[in-house]
N, C-alpha and C positions, 0 to 999 in steps of 0.2 A: 824528650819528654819534658823534661820540669818546666820548659818554657810552654810548651803546650797548654801544661796543667797551671800556670801561672797567670798566663795569659786569660785561659777559661776563668780561672777561681776568681782575677779582676772582675771580668763580665757579671760573674754570678751572684757577684756581692749586689747589685741589683735588687739579687732579689731576697738579701737578707732586709734592705729596707721594705721590699714589699711588705714582707713574714712582723715586720716591726709596724710599720706605718697601720696596718691593717687591723692589728689585732692589740696596740695599744689601749685604743679606744673601749677594749671592755674593762682598764680597770677604772676609767671615766666615766663612765655610762649612770652607775647610779650614783654617784657624787653630782654633775652634771644635771641629771632630772631632777635633783632636790633645789639644785640649786636655783632652775631656772622654770622648773614647775611647770611644765609644760603636757601637752595632752600626748597621750602614747602615739597617736600618729605623727602628729608635730616629731614627736622625738624620736619613731621610727624611720621618718625619712631625714629631718634637716640635720637632726646630732648623731644619729646610728649609720644611716644608709649613704649619705651625703657625698661620702669619699667613692663609695660606689659606684655611683652615678657620677662622679668625674672620671674613674675606673673605665666605666663602659665609653663614655666618650674617648680616653684618650687609648682604649684598646680600639676602637672603631675607628678612628686616623691616626692609630700610630706607623701604618704602615706608608703614610706620605713621608715625614719624614725621614723614617727608613731607608724610603727608594730615592727621596728627594738628595737629604743628607750625607746620608751613610750609616753604618747600624756604630760606628764609632763616634759618632757629633751626636747623633740622638742618643747613648746611653751617657756622655756628659751631660747635656740640657735635664734628664733623669734625674739625675743628682741636683741641680740645685732646683729643680721644681720640689726635691723633699726638702732640703734646707728652706726655702720661703714656707714651705707649708707649715713643716715643726715650731718655726719661731714663731710664725702669725697664730697658729693655733691655741699654745700656750698664753698667747696676749690677749686673746680676746676679749671682748667685755660683754658680749651680746650672744645670743643664739646663732642672730644673722651671719655676722664677721667669721664666728668659730664656722659655721658651717663651709663659708667660701673658701677658708683655709685648708678645710678639709678635703671640700671638692678639689684642688689646687695639686694634694699630696696624691688625692686619688687618681688625675690625670698623669701622674709621676707614676704609677704602680700601672693603670693600664698600658701605658707606653710601653714602659719594663716589660711588661709580658708579652708583648712583640717581639721589642727588639735585644731582649739578651737569648733569647732561646734562639732565636734565626743568631747569631752572631755568633753564638758558641755551635753550632750545629755547621754552618761554612767554611770555619776555622780549623776540624778537629777532622778525624780520618774515622772512617766507615768503623773501623773496630774498637775504635774508644769514643764515639758517636754519642752514644748511651751513658754511659758513665760522668765523659766530663758532662753530658747537657745536664744531667739531674743533679750536678751542682747548684743548680739555681735553686730547683727546687729544697736542696740540702740548707742554701742558704736561707732558703722562706722559713723552713721551721725553727732554723738556728733564728732567725730574728723572732721569730714566733715566742720561741722559748724564753731569749732575752726579753722579751717584750712584757711577759708574764712576771716573770724574774724582777725589772725595773717596777713592775707596779706595784709589785709584792711589798719592795723594800723602799718605794718612795712611798708606799699608804702611811696616810700621817703625817708627814712631813710639812712643816707650813700649818698644817692644822687642816682646812678645810679646800686649801690652792694645792693642793697635793695634786691632784690632777694635771696642773697647769707644767710644774715639772717632768710629772709621766709621758707628755706629746712634745714637750719643749726637748728634754734629752736628745731626742732623734736628733736631730742639728748637726752633734759633733760627729757620729758615723757618715751622716751625708757627704757633708765637706769632707773627710778624707774619703769617701768612695769616688768624690768628683775630680779629686787630683789624683789619684791612681787611675781612672777612666781617659786622662790624658793622653797617658803613655800606649796608649792599644793603639797596636797595627788597625788600618782597615782590612775589613773580611777581602778575602782576594778575589771569592766569586762575585761579588758585589762590582769591584773593581773592572772585572772583564764583562760580567752580562751589561755594568750600566755604562763604562765609559771605553770598551775594548784595552784598557789598560794591561796588554796582557806580562807587560815584563814590570810592572811594579806589584802584579798580583806573582810572580816570578821568586822577585826579590823575599817578598813576606815569605811566601811557601819555602825561601832558601833557607832562611830560620829555623825555621821549628823539622824539616824533615829533608832524608835524602834525596839525591839528584834523582834516582830511579822515582821515586815517590813522587817527588814535583813534576816529572814530566808528565806521568801519569795521570795526576791532577788535574794540572793545565789541561792535557788532551781531552778528557772527559769532560773536563766544562765549557770549551770552544767546540766539544761534538757537541754536546747536548744546548749550547746557544744555536748555531747551527738547525739543528733538529726544530729548536721550536719558536725559529724566525718567521715560519709561516705561519704557527697557532695564534690561535685568540689572545689579545692581552686582559680581554675583559676575561674578571674572577669568575662571574656569574654564568658563564658559556655549559652547555654540554660536554665540552670537554675536559672539563673539570670536576663533572658530578659526583666521581667518586671521595678524592679526598675530600673535596665540602662537604657531602653526608660524613666521612668517619667522623672529619675535627668535629663537625655540631655535635654528633651525637655522643662523642668523649668529652666532651666540655659540658654538655647538657646534662650527663650519669653523673659527674665528676661535683657539680654542684646540688644535683638530685639526689645525693649522698647523706646529706646534713651535715659538711662540714663544716660552712661557715655559720653553720646555725649554732655549731657547739663550741664552733672556736669564740666564737663573737659573743656569744651569750651564756660563757662558761661559770661564770661567777653567780650569776642567778639561777641557772637551774642549779647548779649547786646547791645555794639557799633554798629552792624549793625541794631538795632533797633530805633538807636540816638543816646542814652546815654553817656556823656563825658567817660573817661577811668576811674578816680574815681568813677563817680555815677555806673557803671556798676559793679566794686570792691564792692562798696559798697550793690549794689543791690542782687550780690553774698550772702551775709551776710542773707538778705531777705529768699533766698533761701536756704542756710543751716539751717538757725530758721526753718522754714515752716517743710522742712523731719526731725528733730529731737523730735516737738511737732506732727508731725500724725505717726511717728514710736512709739513713745510713747503709743497714741492711739491705733496700732497694735497689742504692746506690750500684752496690759492690755486686747483684745478682743482674742486672737489666740486662750489661751485654751477656750475662750468660744463660740464664735461664731463657731470656728474650720479656717484650712488654706484654704477650698476651698472656703467657706463664704468670706474671706480676699480678695480670688484674684477674685472672679467675682467684690465684688464692688472694686477695683481697676483697673481692665478689663474696666468697663465704663467708668472710671474716664480719665483714655489713651485714651478712645476712644475721649471721649467728648473733653478733652482738647488740644490731638493733632490735629484733626479738626481745632480746633477757633486758635489752634497756626498758623499753616500753612497757615489759612485763613487770620490771620493777617499780615503775611508778605504780601503774593500775593498780598494784598488789601492795601497795607501801609498804616495800622493803627496806632495808636499812640500808643507809649513804653509802657504805662500806659496797655493799653487792652494786651496788650501781655506779661507783665511781671505779669499779673491777673491769664492767663492760664497756663503760665510757672510755675505757684504756685499750679496752680491745680494739673497738671502735676507731679509735686513732692509729691503733698500732695496722691494723687492717687497710686503712688511708693510705697511710705515709707508704708502705710497702706498694699498696696499688697501685690506684689513682694519682696520689700526691708524687711520685717516682716516675710515672707513664707518662702524662699529660702533656707538660712540655715538649717533652722531647720528640711525644709520635707525631702533635702538628707539625712540630718545627722539622719533619721528616717527608711527609707526605705529598707536598707540595712543590713544582719545580721552580728551579732558581729564579725565572723570568716571575712567578710571583706571588714568591713563599713572602713578602713581607705582609701582603694582603691576604693572602690565605692563612699567616699567622694572627692577621688583627681578627678576620673571620671568625677561627675558632678562640680566641683570645676573648673576642667579644659579646659571642654564645658566654662564656662561663661566666664573664662577668654580669648580664642582665640577670641571668638567673640569680647571679649572690647577690646583687642589687635589688630584686624582688624578695627573695628570701630573708633578708636585712630588713627589709622594710616592712615586712604584714609581720614580723616577729613581735612585735611588741602587743601587736592587735591581740594576740592569741596567749599571750606572757601572763600580761597584764592583771594582780589581783583584782583588782575591781570591775575594770571592763570586758578581759581580757575574754578571750571564749572559752578557753581549756583552766582561765583561774591557773589553781595553783597543781595540776595532775594535766601536763601536756604528752602524755601515753600513745594518743592516737598520732600525734608528729613523727613520731622515732618511728610508729608500727606504719607511716603513711613510706616514709624513705626506705623502709624494710625489702617492703613492695615492689618499688622500684628499683632498686638491688638485685632483685629476683628478675629483673626483665634485663638489667646488665649484666649477667652471668648468664642468660639467653643471649646476647647477643655478641659478648665475648667468644662460645665456643663455638656459633655458628658463620658469624660475616667477620667481624676484626682480621685484618691482614698481622703478620709477622713484620718487624722492617729492620731487625739488629742484623751488623754486619752486611749489608747493600747499602753500598754507594747511596748518596742522595741524587747524582746521577742515569744508574742504575732503575732506584726508585721511579723516576718521573716517568721512564719505561714501562714498569709493571702499574702506575700507576692508570 
């Protein structure tokens, strides 16, 4: 079990870089806006959301390298992309060059959201797949926390150049992750389904599980391969309409909760609540800390309570917290009141959608098309994330923004969407805990 945990943790470290890379821009947001003095739309597209458009590209096509070169080699490539992005973004001399390197990092994030969850789900057993799969999300929020903390500590470092250090420091963990990924074994399910390398898969599984478990796993993978031999290989066919629908809906609701809206623009949102710049950055750390703690709670509970139960709990938390945040802005209540419900919102996401989404999507597609199914779910997630991040400055800008100083209608909209999510979880979403990937294929 220790070896399986170490392997899953190494792969999940791609999530740490994912979290760090996507949120570190929050600390550089205002300094860059002042430095290059761009329009709200330009700033939203090229500065803030460019990495997310790279993420969309990476998630759409991430299934191709996973399928062709294997999960392990794809994970190694991700580390290289993160390293290039961190160094290039920190050294950029103009907004276009900056955007290009942020785009490269975004491609890494997108491919990471495909490769890492697949790899972990394929190398773990049905009994611990949820917990070990959720390590990816745990590392995402750990990366978010470290990014917020790093931004706070580097605030004011070398004057107006502090944002360069905020972005460039990511190169160190990216290099370390890349070196660790070199030691990962290949996915046994990929070896059998793509290369019919039964002995190679048996050797890898033999180092992780007892002989009986190895024989059972090999037999299940071979049976699944034989059963799916006559099935269509095209992802968008009626054969796979159920998992396609489930992956789209859970990814859609994940972003329409408003989570990236809060994480990316946390300092700016908190400043609108009346906090000074340094105070808003410090409060962002509390957001990252709550995110980490409740993600850990979700990791511990996902294989006990199940995926549906966590999403029910999270949905109720979303509805209450988003409603109260909207009211706090509408009624101009104190910053402390507002922050308390933003933290409840973060906790609800961490236990619910945050802990479940990547595990759930990686489970519901068959071995034959899992990498492309994961790309479908991940790209849905990132398309909506990019759209929300792109249009946010248009709503928040003090001079030309639609809502200016008071963004309460945005939070009210997110609350309504979360009411719909709760209905979907209760009436439609299936439970996947404790079921082998091959058995899940039969059910889907």
